[in-house]
N, C-alpha and C positions, 0 to 999 in steps of 0.2 A: 238471477232469481231462480229458485229451484222448484217451484210448485209445492207439492205436499210432502215429498219424501225427504226426511232428515233436514228439516229447516233449521237454520242457525239463528241464534238470538244471543242476547246478553242477559246477565242476571239483573242488572239495573245500572250500577255506577260505571262511569268511565273517568278518565283522568281530567281533573281540573287544572288549567294552565297555571304556571308559576306566577304569571302576572295578575292572576285573579285571586288566588288564595296563597296564604303563607304555608307552604307545604311542609316546612320544618316543624311548624306548630301543629299541623294536622297529624304528622307522623309521630310526634312526641307526646301525644296525649291519648286518653281513652276517647272513643267517639262521644261527642257532646250530646247530652240528653236535653239540656236547656239551651237557650240561644248562645251562640259563640261568635258574636259579630267581629271579634278581634281576628278571626281567620281571614277576613276579606282584605285585600290590598287596595281595593278601589273605593274612592269616596262614595258615601251614600247616594249623592245626587247622580252619580254615573253608574251605580252598581247594576241596575236593571239592564242598561245597554251592554255593559260588559258581560253579564251573564248570558244575554241573548247571543252575543258574538261567540262566546265560548261554547254555548250549546250548539250553534251551527258547526263549529269545528268537530264536536263529538258526533253529530249527525253525519257529516261528510266522512269522517274516519271510518265509521261503521259501514257506510255505503261503499267506500273504496275497498274495505276489507272483504266485502261480499256478504255481510250480515243480512239476513232476510227479514227478521223482526227486530226493529231497533227501538231503543229508548232515548230519552233526552239526556242520558248520561248522569242524571241526578246532579247536574252542574250547579243548579241554584240552591243546593242543600248543603248545610254544614255537616249533617250526617243523614243516614237513610231515614231516621225516625223523627228528628226533633222539629222539622218543619211542620209536620202534621200535629205532633203531640203538643206543641206550644201554641197552636192556633185554635184550639178547641175551647169552648166555654167551660167553666167549672175548674179551670187550672189557674193557679196563682203563679205566674211566671216571675213576678217581682220578688217573691219569697220562696225560693225553691226548697225542696226537701232533699233527702239523701236516700240512696238505695245501693245495694251491693251489686256491682257489675258482674258479668259472667266470669271475669278474671279473678273475682274475689275481692276487688278493691271498691271502696266507697266512691260514688260518683254523684254530683249534683243532678237532681232529676225534677221534673214537674211535680208540683204538690197539688193534689186534688183537694180543692176546698169547697166544691159544690157539685151539683149534677153535671156530668159530662154531656156537652151538647155541641153539635156542629152549627156554628152561627153563620158561616159563609162558605162558599166554595174555596178550596185551598190550592188544588193542583189543576183545576180546570183550564186556566190560561196556559199552563205548561203543555197540556195535551193539544190545545188549539195551535200553539206555536209549532209543536212537533208535527202535527198533521199538515200544517201549511207549508212545511219545509222539506217534506219527503213524500215520495209516492209509494214507499214500502209499507208493509204492515208495521204497526207501532204498538208498543206496550208501555205502560206506566206502572210504577210501583208505589206502594204506601205501606206503612207499618201496620201489622195486624193487631187486633184487640188484645190478645193474650200478651204479646210482647210489650205493648204500651202499658198495660197494667203492671207488668213486672218492672218496668222502667219508670215507675211513679211512686210517690209517697202518698198513700191513701189516708187522708184525714177527714173523709166525708162518709164513705160507704161502710156498711156493717161488715163487709168482707170483700176480698178482691174479686170474687166471682161476680158480685153485683156490679162492681166497677167495670169489669170486662164486658158485661152485657150492654152497658151504656156506651162504652167505647165501640162495641160492635154496631150498635144502632147508628152512631155518628159516622163510622166508616161506611156503612151501607149507603147512607145518603150521598157520601162522596163518590162511592163506586158507581152509583146510578148516573151521576152527572159526568163522570169521566167517560163512560161509554157514550153518553149523549154528545160529548164534545168530540168524539171521533176515535177513541181508543179501540184497538182490536183485541188486546189482551190487558187485563188488569190483574196485577200480582200483589198478594199480601206477603210481606216479609215477616216471618215468625221464627227467628233464630232461638228465642228463649224456650220454645218447646223442646229443643234438644238440650239446652242448658239446664232446664228444670222439669224433667219428664214426669215426676211424680205429681207435681202440681198441675201440669198440663193435662194429665189424664182425667182430672176432676172436671174440667170445664172448657179446655181450649177448643176442642172440635165443635162444641155447641156454640161458642162465641164466633168461630170462623163461619159456621153455617148461617148465623144471624147476620154477619157482615156481608155475606155473599147472597143473601136471600133475594130472589128475583132478578139477579144480575142478567142483563140481556145479551151478554157476549161471553167470550172465552175467559176463564179465570184460572189463576195459578196461586199456589202457596209455596213459598221458598223457606226451606229449613236448612241450617248450615252448622258448621263446627266453629264459627267465629272467623274474623278476618285473619288470614295467614300472617299478616304483618304483626298482629298482636297475640294471637293464640297459636303457638308453634307446634304443640303436640296434637296429633290427630288420632282419634280412636279408629278401629277398623270397622265399626258399625255404629249406626244411629241408635240412640236410646229411646227415640220417639219417632216412628215412621209408619209401621203397619196401621197405627190408629188412624192415619189420614185416609185410609180406604173409605172411611165413613164421612169424610168431609165433602162439602159441595163443590170444591174446586175441580176443574177439568184436568189441570196439570199439577204435578208435584215436582219442585225444583230441588235437586240434590247435588252434592259434591262427590266426585269419585277420584279426581286426579291426584291430589296431595295425600288423601287418606288411604288409597288403595282399597276402597270400600268393597266388602264382600257383597256382590250384587244379588246374592240369593234372597236378600230382603225384598227385592222387587217382585218376587212371587206374591207378596201380600198386597200388591196394588194393581190387581188385574184390570180394573176399569179406568185407570188413569193414564194420561200421557206423562212421560217422564222427561223433564228438562234435565239433561245429563251433563253435569260439569266435567269437562275433559281438559281443562287448562290448569296447571299447577301454578298458583299465584304466590307461592312461598319463595320462588326463585325468579331472577331476571333472565334466566336462560329461556330462549324462545324455542318451543317445541318444533319438531319437523312435522309436516303433514302426515308422514307415515306413523309417527308416534301417536298423533291425535286419532288417526284412523284405527289404530290398534285399540285405543281406549274406547272408541265408539263400538267396535265389534265385540268387545267384552260383554256388552249389555245384551247382545242378541240371543244369548243362551236363555235369557230371562224375559226379554221384552221384544216383541216383533218390531222391525224397523219402522213400521207405520206409526208406532206410538212413541218414537224417540224424537226429541227436540235437542239439538246440540248447542251447548253453552259453555262458558268458562265456569270454574269455581268462582266464589264471590269475593269481592274486595279489589276489583281492578283499579279503583281510584288511588290506591297506594303505589302503583307502579309508575315508572316514567312513561311519557306518552309514546316514545319510540318503541319501548318494550311492549306496551299494551297493544299498540297497533300491530306489531309483528306477531304477537300471540293470536290476535283475532284473525289475521290473515292466514296463519297456519291452521287455525281451527276451521275456517271456511274451506281451505284447500283440502284439509283432511276429510271433511265431510263429503267433498266432491269426489275424492278417491273412493270412499265407501259407496257413495251413490252410484258411481259409474259401474262398479262391480256388481251392484244389485240389479 
């Protein structure tokens, strides 16, 4: 455990075992926006037990690797977003709609048929399970209101902004309960701000601020270039990032390893902690601690070490477990190298 300097964390997902999910199916499709029960290899009556067991494996792998702030690995999810998005009131999951994915392909999505409402806690039991099974700091992730709006077919609201604000209110109720259940960090995943920056500039930050209003703990927003397994080309800069200086989140999660990101953009986020992605998930090659250390040090020209949280780029769920664990171990060892020098 490292105290406060250069803590290590994960973005959210970890590897789901082959005995739990059909990984060929997972890797051969776009991330599901509606339910995808066909991914699970375990019969419904045993699925919760199996998911609990696999979550324990994810927790222990993160602990063994040396990760300071761990997640549940999103083991119980078919994708990062669909577990929340299909559990809200106002969504017709039996008659899905269609929306264009960030890859440019149509994908079945939740169809908004009435007012978006949170009718019950969704991830609270996940947080309680995680809290009961580790003594480390914990984080939980959920999709943000802008991204959920972009991943839905709106057949109810006059415009997407109105839908986003109701999504935000529903997310806010969940955020409050996640902290009450024991979460130390709650992160909103908002990849579609990068995919659709012009739309995002109209209302994304306002929706995020509504979603995080009154949050009693540390909050984060994750923005990315898409899963490396699916989106292979990486730009050298974000199309939507300085705008997040005005959002309520304490931390902003970015990717730098695969993209070779120009870190000058971090000058525009002086008040935020930076969750710095330093593992390239486009390759199965496991970085050395020295490579990781060099990627961390790159940020120090723009961000003082006290504001850096060390993490992978996103999409660890698509790696093999051995590679994922090796990369996490290298990340933690690399952070230790930098920490000892400081």
